[in-house]
C-alpha positions, 0 to 999 in steps of 0.5 A, a space after each residue: 134730730 135723731 132716730 133709732 132705726 136699722 135702716 141705712 141703704 139709699 132707696 128711691 122714695 119721696 123721703 129719706 130711706 137708709 139701711 145701716 145693717 141687716 141683709 141687703 135686699 131684705 127690705 122693700 118699700 111698703 104698700 103705703 106711704 111711710 111703711 116698709 116691707 121686711 123679710 121675716 120669720 114666724 118668730 119675728 112676726 109673732 114678736 111684732 104682733 105681741 109688741 102691739 099690745 105691750 107697754 113697749 108699743 110706743 118705742 117700736 115700729 107699728 106692725 101693719 100686716 103680713 105680705 106674701 110675695 114670690 120671693 118670700 114672706 114680709 112684715 109691713 111695718 112703720 118706717 121710723 124715718 118717714 118724718 125725718 129729713 136728715 136722720 141720725 141713725 144708730 143700729 143696735 143688735 139686742 140680746 145676749 144671744 143673737 142666734 136661735 137654739 135650733 141653729 146651734 142644734 142644726 150646726 152640730 148635727 150637720 155643720 155648714 162651713 162658711 168661708 165668708 165668716 172666716 174672712 170676717 173673723 180674721 179681719 178682726 183677729 187673725 189669731 182667733 181661728 183654731 188650726 183646723 179652722 185656718 186649714 179649712 179657711 171656714 167656720 160655722 155660723 154659730 161659731 162666728 156668732 158666739 165669737 161676735 157676742 163675746 168680743 162685743 158688749 152683747 154677752 155682758 150688756 145684752 146689746 151691741 152697737 152695729 153701726 152709726 150714721 150721723 147727720 151731715 156724714 156721707 158714710 156710716 161708721 161700722 168699726 164697733 166689733 170690739 166695743 165691749 165695755 160699759 164705758 166704751 158703749 157710753 162714749 159711743 152714745 155720747 158721741 152720737 147725741 153730741 150736746 143734745 141735753 134733751 136726749 141725754 
């Protein structure tokens, strides 16, 4: 059986828990069986609330409540994997732009250089950073995110594949940074669903 979810991190619970992408530590078990807590922003909270009265409601996790803890504010939502014993999971990042306008404005006013994002960039393409970026061995977050959108299918198709964990495999696949064309994406989807004609 296949399920679409952002989870692929092993966690102790009575049913499988996986977290495939996202910031480690941003998820916790929820207060009820079959729920998770996800650290979130006001924008995400508002989006989830609106989806509960939208025609997309059957296709998204059910919004439960807002939970405030010492380390931040969380959304409690339905765990889409609660009814699966051996889930096959694909993480997809939606949107042609994966950063907020305010992040871009903030970066232009007060740039914060990130060495970790420079390392991620050169791991894919050592020729992408400018001479200045190579010299400082760091880039800003918006610079990295804009580059990621342009080398993937985000800019052209409005989404990109971040990772896949298939049933029966021990480790997830995350080498999709250069998966850009429609045919490349279709091939990934075909591989993910295998010969399941119902899903196809």
